[in-house]
N, C-alpha and C positions, 0 to 999 in steps of 0.2 A: 504493500500500500504506500509506504513512505519511499522506500527505497527503490532504485530502478531494478536492480537485481534481486531474484527471489531469495538468493541463498543468505544474504545479510553479512553479518560479520562473524557468525559463529565459526565457519570454516577456518577464518584466519586467526580467530582466538585458539583455536585447536592446533594450530601450527606451535604455539608457545606454550601449551599445557598438553597434558596427558589426556586423551579422550576416555580412558577408563575411569574418570571421575564423573562422566555424565550419568551412568546409572544411580550414582550416589547423591545427586542433585534432587532436592525434595521438590514435590509439586508446589508448594508454597513459594519456593525460590524462583521457579519458573514463572509462577504468576506474577511475581514483583518485577521479573525482567520484562515480561509482556507489558505489564503496567507502565514501567517506566520508557519503554519503546513507544508505546501508544501515546502516552500523555506528555511526556517530557520531549519527545522528539516529533511525532506527528503533529500533535496539537500546537506545539511552539511553531512550526513552519505555517499551519494554516492561520494562526494568530498574526504572525509576521506578514503574511501575503495579504491578509484582511487589511491590516494596518497600512501597507503600503497602497491600497486602493483609496484610502481616506486621508493620509497624511503624506507629506513630502518623504522622500527617501532619507533626506537630511535629518528630518525630526526624528524619523524611527530609528536612524543608526545612533542618534544622541541618546534616545531613550534605552535603546540596548546597551549601551555604555554603563547604564546604571543597574544592569541586571545582577552583578555581584552584590551591590549594596542591598538590593530588593531580597536577594537570597538570604543574606545575613540578617536582614530585619524578620524575614518569616522564620528562620531557625531561631532567632531570639524569641519570637512571639509564641511559636509552636512547641519548641523544643527546649526552651530556656537556656540555650546556648550562649555564651558570652563572647565577645570580640576581644582579642587581645590587642595590645597597643599598635602592634604591626598592621592588624586588620583595620583598625580605625584610622591608622595613617593612610592606609590605601584607600579606605573609602573617603577620606577627606581629599587625596590627590584626584580621585575620578569626580568628585562633585566639583572641586576646583577646575578641572580640565572642561567640564560640561559648561560651567558658568563662564569660563573664558572664552569658549567657542561661541556661545550665543552672544556675549558681549561683542566680539570681533565680528560676527555676523550682522549684528544689529549696526555696527559702525559702517560696514560696507554697503548696507542696504540704504543708510542715510546718506553717504557720500554718492552713491549712484543716484538716488533721488534728487540730490543738489545738481549734479552735473547734467542730468536730462531735463531740470526745469528751466 
């Protein structure tokens, strides 16, 4: 459904692991893998393409830059995980870069508007 090839990545994963472990994998583990493949991969592509029909690619790409921060926020809210100082520094860098890019883009749009007026 999501991948062009029907084989997926399992054959490639088996190149680096022993195929004898496959019978030991529980049904629950396979269901988790299927859930992750369908929701985290397929659904994310569908949502990204839907966003691209309604927003500019520039806006979508900037929003995608915040994904690590949103993931950390969700893990805090749902799993009570804590960010380390390094994680908080990384989040601050991401936010600063997104703000900087928006500021730069706004300046370019204003200068373009002044030139064309």
